[in-house]
MIDREN-734560 format. One line per field, with one value per residue (C-alpha): residue number from 1; residue in one letter; x, y, z. Coordinates in Angstrom, 3 decimals, decimal comma. Example, Ala and Ser with C-alpha at 12.3 -4.5 7.8 and 13.67 -1.06 7.14 Angstrom:
! MIDREN-734560
resi c(1|2)
resn c(A|S)
east c(12,300|13,670)
north c(-4,500|-1,060)
up c(7,800|7,140)
END
This chain:
! MIDREN-734560
resi c(1|2|3|4|5|6|7|8|9|10|11|12|13|14|15|16|17|18|19|20|21|22|23|24|25|26|27|28|29|30|31|32|33|34|35|36|37|38|39|40|41|42|43|44|45|46|47|48|49|50|51|52|53|54|55|56|57|58|59|60|61|62|63|64|65|66|67|68|69|70|71|72|73|74|75|76|77|78|79|80|81|82|83|84|85|86|87|88|89|90|91|92|93|94|95|96|97|98|99|100|101|102|103|104|105|106|107|108|109|110|111|112|113|114|115|116|117|118|119|120|121|122|123|124|125|126|127|128|129|130|131|132|133|134|135|136|137|138|139|140|141|142|143|144|145|146|147|148|149|150|151|152|153|154|155|156|157|158|159|160|161|162|163|164|165|166|167|168|169|170|171|172|173|174|175|176|177|178|179|180|181|182|183|184|185|186|187|188|189|190|191|192|193|194|195|196|197|198|199|200|201|202|203|204|205|206|207|208|209|210|211|212|213|214|215|216|217|218|219|220|221|222|223|224|225|226|227|228|229|230|231|232|233|234|235|236|237|238|239|240|241|242|243|244|245|246|247|248|249|250|251|252|253|254|255|256|257|258|259|260|261|262|263|264|265|266|267|268|269|270|271|272|273|274|275|276|277|278|279|280|281|282|283|284|285|286|287|288|289|290|291|292|293|294|295|296|297|298|299|300|301|302|303|304|305|306|307|308|309|310|311|312|313|314|315|316|317|318|319|320|321|322|323|324|325|326|327|328|329|330|331|332|333|334|335|336|337|338|339|340|341|342|343|344|345|346|347|348|349|350|351|352|353|354|355|356|357|358|359|360|361|362|363|364|365|366|367|368|369|370|371|372|373|374|375|376|377|378|379|380|381|382|383|384|385|386|387|388|389|390|391|392|393|394|395|396|397|398|399|400|401|402|403|404|405|406|407|408|409|410|411|412|413|414|415|416|417|418|419|420|421|422|423|424|425|426|427|428|429|430|431|432|433|434|435|436|437|438|439|440|441|442|443|444|445|446|447|448|449|450|451|452|453|454|455|456|457|458|459|460|461|462|463|464|465|466|467|468|469|470|471|472|473|474|475|476|477|478|479|480|481|482|483|484|485|486|487|488|489|490|491|492|493|494|495|496|497|498|499|500|501|502|503|504|505|506|507|508|509|510|511|512|513|514|515|516|517|518|519|520|521|522|523|524|525|526|527|528|529|530|531|532|533|534|535|536|537|538|539|540|541|542|543|544|545|546|547|548|549|550|551|552|553|554|555|556|557|558|559|560|561|562|563|564|565|566|567|568|569|570|571|572|573|574|575|576|577|578|579|580|581|582|583|584|585|586)
resn c(M|N|E|Y|K|K|I|T|K|E|D|I|K|S|T|F|K|N|L|K|R|S|Y|K|F|I|K|N|N|K|K|S|L|I|L|C|I|I|L|S|V|L|S|L|P|I|S|I|L|T|P|I|L|S|A|R|L|L|L|T|L|N|E|G|L|Y|D|S|L|L|K|I|A|A|F|L|F|I|V|Y|S|I|G|H|I|L|A|F|I|S|R|I|I|Y|K|K|Y|I|V|K|I|I|Y|D|I|Q|K|E|L|M|K|E|T|F|N|L|S|C|Q|T|F|D|E|N|G|T|G|L|F|I|E|R|L|R|S|D|A|S|V|I|A|E|I|Y|D|D|L|T|N|I|I|I|E|I|C|S|N|L|G|I|F|I|V|I|F|T|I|S|K|I|M|F|I|Y|F|V|L|I|G|I|K|E|I|I|I|S|K|K|R|M|E|Y|Y|Y|Q|R|Y|K|K|I|R|S|L|E|D|K|N|T|G|F|I|T|E|L|I|R|G|V|R|D|V|K|V|L|N|S|T|N|V|F|M|K|K|Y|D|K|R|V|N|E|V|N|E|E|N|I|E|L|T|I|K|N|N|K|F|F|I|I|R|D|E|I|N|E|V|F|D|Y|F|F|Y|F|I|G|I|I|L|T|K|N|D|L|L|T|A|S|N|F|V|I|L|Y|M|Y|K|T|K|I|K|Y|V|F|D|Y|F|V|S|M|M|E|S|I|K|S|F|N|L|S|A|N|R|V|Y|E|I|I|D|G|E|K|F|S|K|E|K|F|G|G|T|N|L|N|H|I|N|G|D|F|E|F|R|N|V|S|F|A|Y|K|E|N|K|E|I|L|H|N|I|S|F|S|V|K|A|N|T|T|V|A|F|V|G|K|S|G|S|G|K|S|T|I|F|S|L|L|S|K|L|Y|N|V|P|D|N|K|I|F|I|D|G|I|D|I|N|T|L|T|K|D|A|I|R|N|N|I|S|V|I|T|Q|N|P|Y|I|F|N|L|S|I|R|D|N|L|L|L|V|K|E|K|V|S|D|K|E|M|I|K|A|C|K|T|A|C|L|H|D|F|I|M|S|L|P|D|G|Y|D|T|I|V|G|E|G|G|V|T|L|S|G|G|E|R|Q|R|L|A|I|A|R|A|L|I|K|K|T|E|I|I|L|F|D|E|A|T|S|A|L|D|N|E|T|Q|E|K|I|Q|K|A|I|H|S|L|K|G|K|Y|T|I|L|I|I|A|H|R|L|S|T|I|V|N|S|D|K|I|I|M|I|D|K|G|K|I|V|V|E|G|T|H|Q|T|L|M|K|K|S|L|K|Y|Q|K|L|Y|H|A|D|L|I|K)
east c(0,000|2,832|4,362|1,064|0,721|4,136|3,074|-0,133|1,801|3,992|0,875|-0,497|2,820|3,062|-0,546|-0,008|3,268|1,726|-1,376|0,858|2,896|-0,142|-2,076|-0,467|-2,630|-5,747|-5,045|-6,328|-9,492|-10,081|-13,221|-14,906|-13,723|-15,074|-18,397|-18,638|-17,963|-20,649|-23,183|-22,250|-22,648|-26,088|-27,031|-26,099|-29,568|-31,024|-28,739|-29,966|-33,638|-34,384|-34,069|-36,273|-38,897|-38,816|-39,385|-42,177|-43,737|-43,823|-45,245|-47,924|-48,903|-49,134|-51,335|-53,650|-53,175|-53,448|-53,749|-50,561|-49,003|-49,505|-47,989|-44,931|-44,565|-44,791|-42,196|-39,963|-40,320|-39,228|-36,256|-35,117|-35,577|-33,446|-30,800|-30,809|-30,520|-27,619|-25,893|-26,427|-24,926|-22,049|-21,206|-21,083|-18,821|-16,662|-16,260|-15,153|-12,514|-11,292|-10,673|-8,705|-6,651|-5,844|-4,747|-2,505|-0,872|-0,353|1,064|3,570|4,429|4,903|7,145|9,326|9,409|11,017|13,637|14,655|18,033|18,365|20,117|16,869|14,914|17,636|17,394|13,617|11,951|9,030|6,149|6,816|6,369|3,368|1,533|2,237|1,107|-2,048|-3,310|-1,525|-2,600|-6,272|-5,704|-4,023|-6,788|-9,611|-8,273|-9,574|-13,100|-12,666|-11,413|-14,281|-16,792|-15,248|-15,276|-18,947|-19,668|-17,898|-19,872|-23,073|-22,438|-21,508|-25,076|-26,407|-24,353|-25,680|-29,233|-28,475|-26,866|-29,984|-32,313|-30,385|-26,969|-26,897|-27,543|-24,895|-22,337|-23,542|-22,859|-19,433|-18,577|-19,627|-17,153|-14,328|-15,076|-14,951|-11,658|-9,957|-11,002|-10,122|-6,675|-5,850|-7,070|-5,292|-1,858|-2,145|-3,972|-1,287|1,638|-0,212|-1,519|1,980|3,270|0,375|1,146|4,799|3,803|1,386|4,253|6,231|3,209|2,478|6,082|5,891|2,563|3,793|6,925|4,917|2,488|5,288|7,053|3,903|5,245|8,403|6,294|4,284|7,352|9,036|5,766|6,325|2,771|2,487|5,805|4,823|1,326|2,862|4,992|1,916|-0,113|2,622|2,827|-0,928|-1,507|1,042|-0,951|-4,241|-2,966|-1,977|-5,397|-7,199|-5,134|-5,963|-9,674|-9,693|-7,987|-10,361|-13,374|-12,146|-12,020|-15,462|-16,953|-15,537|-16,777|-20,273|-20,552|-19,540|-22,079|-24,810|-23,893|-24,009|-27,364|-28,761|-27,585|-29,178|-32,603|-31,947|-30,913|-33,669|-36,387|-35,183|-35,017|-38,478|-40,065|-38,669|-39,888|-36,324|-36,904|-40,070|-41,177|-40,740|-37,188|-36,431|-37,490|-35,348|-32,344|-33,054|-32,913|-29,643|-28,160|-27,945|-26,606|-23,940|-22,860|-22,426|-20,509|-17,940|-17,778|-16,988|-14,341|-12,685|-12,811|-11,210|-8,331|-7,855|-7,977|-5,287|-3,089|-3,597|-3,086|0,224|1,412|0,452|1,791|5,126|5,319|4,543|6,872|9,686|9,601|8,693|11,132|13,857|14,072|14,554|15,029|17,965|17,299|19,316|21,626|22,466|24,306|23,185|25,320|23,210|24,598|22,300|24,958|28,005|30,882|30,941|34,321|34,298|36,738|36,798|39,468|40,244|36,585|35,626|32,019|29,963|26,224|26,532|29,096|32,209|31,242|33,136|32,340|34,793|38,285|40,032|39,502|40,635|40,120|39,140|37,029|37,301|34,228|32,890|34,914|33,664|34,886|34,028|34,132|34,745|35,110|33,363|29,861|29,921|33,222|31,640|30,972|27,288|28,125|30,308|27,300|25,098|27,605|28,026|24,210|24,318|21,914|24,223|26,303|30,082|32,214|33,107|35,889|35,661|33,664|33,874|31,869|33,583|35,978|33,130|32,522|29,346|28,143|27,927|25,711|21,914|19,853|18,903|22,523|23,414|20,387|19,319|22,758|23,113|21,074|21,366|20,226|20,220|20,207|16,650|15,044|11,682|8,966|5,799|2,259|1,622|1,591|4,885|4,374|3,831|6,894|8,949|7,376|8,461|11,930|10,791|7,197|7,368|8,786|7,600|6,507|9,451|11,955|10,235|10,273|13,918|14,955|13,002|14,511|18,001|17,127|15,838|12,359|10,206|9,341|8,272|6,086|4,366|3,554|1,420|-2,334|-2,184|1,340|2,876|-0,331|0,015|-0,168|2,785|1,616|3,260|7,024|6,565|5,397|4,011|7,456|10,421|13,626|15,234|12,242|12,310|16,004|15,484|12,629|14,971|17,615|15,042|14,134|17,779|18,154|15,090|16,505|19,674|22,044|25,761|26,630|25,033|25,658|24,962|24,824|24,874|22,072|22,397|22,553|18,957|19,316|19,772|22,944|21,345|19,665|22,738|24,791|22,323|22,411|26,201|26,138|23,719|26,017|28,997|27,179|27,015|30,791|32,429|29,102|28,482|30,450|29,548|30,242|29,531|29,407|29,534|29,319|30,476|33,948|33,708|31,191|33,527|36,832|36,526|36,157|38,578|39,460|38,677|38,876|39,101|37,796|38,273|36,954|36,312|39,756|40,977|43,336|44,338|43,108|43,863|42,679|41,756|45,015|47,068|45,341|45,698|49,433|49,979|47,260|47,091|43,810|42,203|43,419|41,851|38,597|38,472|39,230|36,716|34,120|34,893|34,315|30,773)
north c(0,000|2,419|1,672|2,458|5,758|6,688|5,884|7,882|10,988|10,588|10,211|13,502|15,220|13,749|14,671|18,352|18,352|16,694|18,892|21,953|20,694|19,754|22,951|24,611|22,364|23,549|27,301|27,765|25,833|26,979|28,945|25,704|24,015|26,869|26,716|22,970|23,653|26,370|24,000|21,317|23,782|24,708|21,043|20,874|21,816|19,074|16,510|17,567|18,081|14,863|12,454|14,764|15,084|11,348|10,612|13,185|11,540|8,111|9,466|11,462|8,346|6,394|9,105|9,106|12,850|12,463|16,147|16,919|13,837|15,198|18,547|16,902|14,572|17,522|19,465|16,387|16,051|19,674|19,226|16,073|17,739|20,713|18,308|16,379|19,582|20,845|17,461|17,397|20,866|20,054|16,829|18,615|21,375|18,789|16,700|19,726|20,895|17,395|16,588|19,830|19,104|15,568|16,991|19,595|16,961|14,574|17,397|18,333|14,678|14,100|17,151|15,978|12,436|13,847|15,459|12,139|10,795|7,896|6,048|6,203|4,598|1,987|0,994|1,174|0,649|2,697|0,877|2,422|5,924|5,038|3,601|6,680|8,951|6,899|6,281|8,381|11,740|10,800|9,800|13,137|15,175|13,277|13,831|17,397|16,170|13,639|16,354|18,638|15,888|14,998|18,660|18,865|15,609|16,869|20,127|18,229|15,812|18,526|19,671|16,145|15,520|18,773|17,602|14,189|15,824|17,995|14,985|12,620|12,908|9,154|8,441|11,035|8,992|5,881|7,497|8,711|5,111|3,993|6,487|5,300|1,695|2,487|4,375|1,550|-1,107|1,022|1,910|-1,765|-2,486|0,463|-0,607|-3,815|-2,215|0,382|-2,035|-4,481|-1,729|-0,295|-3,676|-4,035|-0,651|-1,635|-4,877|-2,983|-0,693|-3,725|-5,289|-2,136|-2,091|-5,743|-5,292|-2,133|-3,911|-6,962|-4,935|-2,920|-6,161|-7,974|-8,475|-10,152|-12,315|-13,471|-14,155|-16,044|-17,923|-17,213|-16,308|-19,213|-18,375|-14,745|-15,674|-17,865|-14,940|-12,692|-15,181|-15,377|-11,595|-11,024|-13,883|-12,369|-9,122|-11,002|-13,033|-9,852|-8,315|-11,459|-11,547|-7,887|-8,555|-11,544|-9,543|-6,611|-8,897|-10,352|-6,859|-6,088|-9,242|-8,342|-4,780|-5,889|-8,295|-5,560|-3,269|-5,838|-5,788|-1,976|-2,038|-4,329|-1,947|0,953|-0,677|-1,786|1,692|3,370|1,172|1,725|5,503|5,566|3,409|5,715|8,837|9,970|9,815|10,400|7,979|10,662|11,427|7,707|7,484|10,537|8,925|5,740|7,723|9,334|5,962|4,774|8,151|8,238|4,726|5,828|8,878|6,737|4,400|7,462|8,483|5,079|5,534|8,923|7,327|4,964|7,930|9,743|6,639|6,250|9,972|10,002|6,936|8,392|11,854|10,389|8,344|11,397|13,791|11,261|12,143|15,838|16,711|14,330|12,806|9,236|9,240|11,122|13,883|15,293|18,080|21,059|24,312|27,880|28,899|29,301|29,321|30,170|29,132|26,876|26,347|22,567|21,879|19,345|17,338|14,316|14,451|11,217|10,141|6,916|5,758|2,829|2,219|-0,055|-0,132|-2,214|-2,567|0,271|0,801|3,611|3,611|6,978|8,009|11,335|12,810|16,087|17,015|20,295|22,169|21,329|18,138|14,585|11,995|8,293|5,782|2,136|-0,961|-4,152|-4,135|-3,230|-1,375|1,892|3,845|4,598|5,471|8,316|9,725|9,368|11,272|14,013|14,443|14,447|11,552|10,420|12,496|12,587|14,514|18,150|19,083|15,894|16,825|20,237|21,875|24,909|24,788|25,020|22,273|20,467|20,398|24,207|24,406|24,538|21,717|23,874|24,847|21,173|19,535|22,364|22,122|18,335|15,868|12,113|9,659|6,168|2,716|2,152|5,609|5,813|7,080|8,229|7,157|10,416|11,558|11,920|15,678|15,705|13,513|16,095|19,008|17,481|19,004|22,349|23,503|26,282|24,846|25,626|22,932|23,983|23,254|19,970|18,783|19,819|17,820|14,772|14,984|15,136|12,074|10,296|10,073|12,574|10,308|7,522|9,901|11,199|7,616|7,221|7,929|10,705|11,885|13,804|13,329|9,527|8,041|5,681|3,639|3,060|3,031|3,684|0,098|0,768|1,871|-0,312|-0,028|2,008|4,332|4,954|5,808|8,180|9,878|10,306|11,781|14,214|15,238|15,997|18,027|20,090|20,717|22,153|21,628|22,318|18,767|15,719|12,235|9,243|6,110|3,398|5,424|3,795|0,181|-0,595|0,923|-0,965|-0,337|2,069|4,185|4,039|5,436|8,324|8,996|8,889|11,559|13,575|13,241|14,115|17,278|18,347|18,084|21,351|22,843|20,758|18,768|15,203|12,110|8,712|5,248|2,870|-0,884|-0,634|0,879|1,487|4,261|6,326|6,196|9,878|11,037|13,677|11,372|7,795|6,728|3,006|1,829|-1,562|-2,569|1,037|2,312|4,270|1,971|4,287|7,353|9,044|9,201|6,018|6,131|6,582|3,728|1,372|1,947|1,949|-0,229|-3,967|-4,125|-1,545|-3,337|-6,606|-4,854|-3,100|-6,210|-8,241|-5,607|-5,833|-9,604|-9,187)
up c(0,000|0,799|-2,574|-4,262|-2,404|-3,661|-7,233|-6,788|-5,730|-8,755|-10,890|-9,586|-10,227|-13,743|-14,495|-13,700|-15,621|-18,677|-18,566|-18,488|-21,450|-23,506|-22,737|-25,752|-27,936|-26,082|-26,226|-29,764|-28,893|-25,325|-26,262|-27,311|-24,128|-21,983|-23,830|-23,120|-19,437|-19,354|-20,938|-18,424|-15,531|-16,868|-16,635|-12,923|-11,634|-13,849|-12,227|-8,775|-9,670|-11,571|-8,591|-6,475|-9,237|-9,925|-6,233|-6,103|-9,154|-7,491|-4,255|-6,083|-8,017|-4,765|-3,249|-6,284|-7,037|-10,785|-11,672|-9,783|-11,321|-14,851|-13,896|-12,343|-15,354|-17,744|-15,754|-15,632|-19,426|-19,882|-17,535|-19,356|-22,761|-21,747|-20,478|-23,774|-25,823|-23,712|-23,989|-27,781|-28,279|-25,921|-27,783|-31,155|-29,816|-28,041|-31,194|-33,204|-30,766|-29,857|-33,548|-33,914|-30,799|-31,975|-35,332|-33,666|-31,454|-34,376|-36,500|-33,789|-33,250|-36,970|-37,231|-34,332|-35,712|-38,865|-36,616|-35,061|-36,047|-38,477|-35,674|-33,680|-36,512|-36,987|-33,329|-32,844|-36,220|-37,530|-35,837|-32,454|-33,855|-36,019|-33,000|-30,889|-33,688|-34,211|-30,681|-28,071|-29,489|-28,993|-25,373|-24,613|-26,248|-24,552|-21,041|-21,166|-21,758|-18,951|-16,602|-17,575|-16,830|-13,471|-12,419|-13,372|-11,550|-8,430|-8,520|-9,130|-6,310|-3,886|-4,348|-3,994|-0,847|0,604|-0,094|1,463|4,506|4,893|4,644|6,947|8,534|9,155|5,469|4,606|6,573|4,717|1,314|2,482|3,430|-0,074|-1,516|0,731|-0,219|-3,965|-3,638|-1,685|-4,202|-7,243|-5,877|-5,555|-9,074|-10,696|-9,449|-11,423|-14,379|-15,113|-15,212|-17,442|-19,724|-20,092|-21,247|-23,709|-25,294|-25,705|-27,437|-29,695|-30,770|-31,922|-33,609|-35,587|-36,814|-37,826|-39,652|-41,412|-42,585|-43,649|-45,770|-47,386|-48,273|-49,432|-52,962|-51,694|-49,367|-52,384|-54,512|-51,687|-51,057|-47,358|-46,379|-43,928|-42,278|-41,739|-40,598|-37,883|-36,766|-36,905|-34,832|-32,227|-31,845|-31,808|-29,383|-27,028|-26,957|-26,677|-23,723|-21,925|-22,658|-21,488|-18,296|-17,709|-18,317|-15,929|-13,206|-13,739|-13,575|-10,280|-8,864|-10,263|-8,736|-5,339|-5,730|-6,798|-3,879|-1,459|-3,158|-2,498|1,193|1,219|-0,613|2,065|4,766|2,859|3,097|6,660|7,828|5,801|7,271|10,828|10,313|8,691|11,416|14,081|12,251|11,584|7,841|5,803|3,097|0,404|1,555|1,645|-2,037|-2,858|-1,173|-3,090|-6,337|-5,254|-4,274|-7,872|-9,039|-6,328|-7,333|-10,948|-9,783|-8,009|-11,007|-13,084|-10,593|-11,029|-14,809|-14,319|-12,440|-15,381|-17,786|-15,797|-15,857|-19,600|-20,152|-18,285|-20,161|-23,554|-22,694|-21,590|-24,808|-26,942|-25,109|-25,288|-28,997|-28,827|-26,019|-27,165|-23,686|-24,885|-28,651|-30,112|-32,619|-35,445|-34,356|-36,520|-36,020|-36,556|-39,527|-42,641|-46,172|-49,049|-51,504|-51,249|-53,617|-53,226|-51,588|-48,795|-46,722|-44,396|-41,660|-39,820|-39,793|-38,071|-37,786|-36,504|-36,767|-33,732|-30,972|-31,663|-35,357|-37,004|-40,687|-41,476|-40,017|-39,761|-43,391|-44,831|-48,282|-49,905|-52,916|-54,785|-55,984|-59,441|-59,773|-60,298|-57,808|-57,872|-55,021|-55,780|-53,673|-52,648|-51,195|-47,490|-47,684|-46,455|-49,652|-48,967|-45,355|-46,615|-48,478|-45,379|-43,264|-45,836|-45,885|-42,059|-41,742|-38,939|-36,550|-36,277|-33,747|-34,397|-36,808|-38,840|-41,949|-43,630|-46,410|-47,916|-44,966|-42,413|-39,852|-40,929|-37,305|-37,267|-40,365|-40,363|-41,834|-44,824|-45,449|-45,822|-47,410|-49,682|-51,259|-51,509|-53,585|-53,092|-55,753|-54,302|-55,838|-54,587|-54,396|-52,619|-54,921|-53,165|-54,002|-55,834|-59,433|-61,280|-61,184|-57,407|-56,859|-58,721|-56,835|-53,497|-53,896|-55,274|-54,865|-57,442|-60,630|-64,140|-66,585|-68,733|-65,928|-65,141|-68,736|-69,170|-66,069|-67,241|-70,726|-69,228|-67,126|-70,279|-68,741|-70,639|-73,596|-71,237|-69,218|-72,350|-73,368|-70,223|-70,464|-67,838|-68,602|-65,708|-63,694|-63,636|-60,125|-59,651|-56,630|-53,252|-53,623|-57,361|-57,832|-61,322|-62,490|-63,318|-61,298|-64,051|-64,326|-60,567|-60,728|-63,653|-61,765|-58,779|-61,064|-62,468|-58,903|-58,167|-61,349|-60,446|-56,971|-58,576|-55,663|-55,747|-54,671|-56,302|-54,911|-57,157|-54,989|-57,687|-59,265|-62,678|-61,473|-62,566|-66,040|-69,274|-71,238|-73,712|-71,026|-68,831|-71,669|-72,014|-68,267|-68,310|-70,998|-68,870|-65,849|-68,014|-69,146|-65,482|-65,058|-64,136|-63,052|-59,913|-57,369|-58,351|-56,285|-57,773|-56,262|-59,213|-59,515|-63,129|-63,196|-66,935|-66,204|-64,018|-65,908|-66,824|-63,214|-61,967|-59,074|-58,074|-54,421|-53,732|-50,350|-48,761|-45,325|-44,319|-45,280|-48,297|-50,184|-53,001|-54,875|-58,183|-61,777|-63,649|-65,605|-62,417|-60,593|-63,552|-63,394|-59,623|-58,004|-58,543|-56,549|-58,799|-61,911|-60,735|-59,859|-63,226|-65,290|-63,280|-64,129|-67,850|-67,801|-66,368)
END
């Protein structure tokens, strides 16, 4: 019990902290919230009057005063109707502002998710963040409605308790004991509920990630004919969540059974005490009926109070999960400096850079090299040697210590995000094409681009003729991941995007690997036409395509083996010669 009290104090502290942090999402909608509260306050007299009127109705019926009965029934009808109208208006206003609040929270969460480091996604997967974006925002928004309702219920019941105290002090003590009983039972239940619920949410994060990955890879699952294998994995994960939910339900039901049995005992004592008080003229029959009406209402009030405790627990859990992302308390975010550069020349340098995605598994080992602006440099080496990692570090997808990577002589860690990424384009081997039209995919990198610029970029990327052969041309929807396009078409679309962006540094990460020989030759001519105008870095699996580069850097096991022009390396490097001749045989 002492341990639970300690947790409860922490809950109260966390609740106020989380409410304060999330209030910024309420500020723009507080007028609607205040209006809901006003409407709820207006319904307070109805909450107090209806049990009294209902009791009066029964007594009048018993006394045979039919004329009075009709008047009371008519008044009761009016009171109920007003209550329904107020509730209807309140629900509409609530729905409007709660949807807006959920949107604002999800928007902020989405924005901060984009600011997370790639390392965070590598370590946690995407499902964790999708689940928090999907469900936790709703829980945070709804707590304000729950708090509004509990405040109204408290105000309402203060009036009811005053009425009860006025009618019978003994019965007042009885109702207080009911409240104490409900609080004791609910405190015991909530200790177990929170821990189990927390575990369930964690498992749901993992499940969402698994399902997301499974759906994205559905084509590979079909080709591999691995549906049964993945369904077994799916069953195992879902069953794990279901078992936790079932265990939670069983435990909750045990508490509810105990509570209901205790309620039956208290109900018996209500009748027992009421009869004794009535027989001894300490309580009138009409007041006994009124108290009977209040008994059910008071019970529901305490049930609501228990639900409120659950809401607070869920709110704190969801708020902590959301603010772990927004505040960066648990998940690392990208870090940028404050130096902005609208234009860069394109020089950059690596100085003794070492890097590991995971501890004790270093990918790059103390590498150093420099690239001059408007030159073309190629990186060659076996798969896994660290070539793509260099591109990731230059784009600052991963962090390195200060004074390791420089752009135009400036430490990359001191530059703003825009200074780096507005001046660097990366074209990967497997570019992600969004489920949008070709036009919209191109506009992602530059919102205001003329049709003339777009067509020119697509012609340079040898894509325009293909686009014009489609029924909807540039407005053709390409499907998730560009599924309706071939690998070569996706790469050419990515190249066109980079050309539209017009950055000073362009990185080609095996960007022509999915192209046929004829198209690759055209793209090579397009890349060659950019020489001298941009700083171009190329990772190539076909060495014959990069022989005209200003410099070739050969990497092996995370270290630079040799660098120079193609002619120089053919003369001085036996490793390069073997790699080049092996490529010609392919």
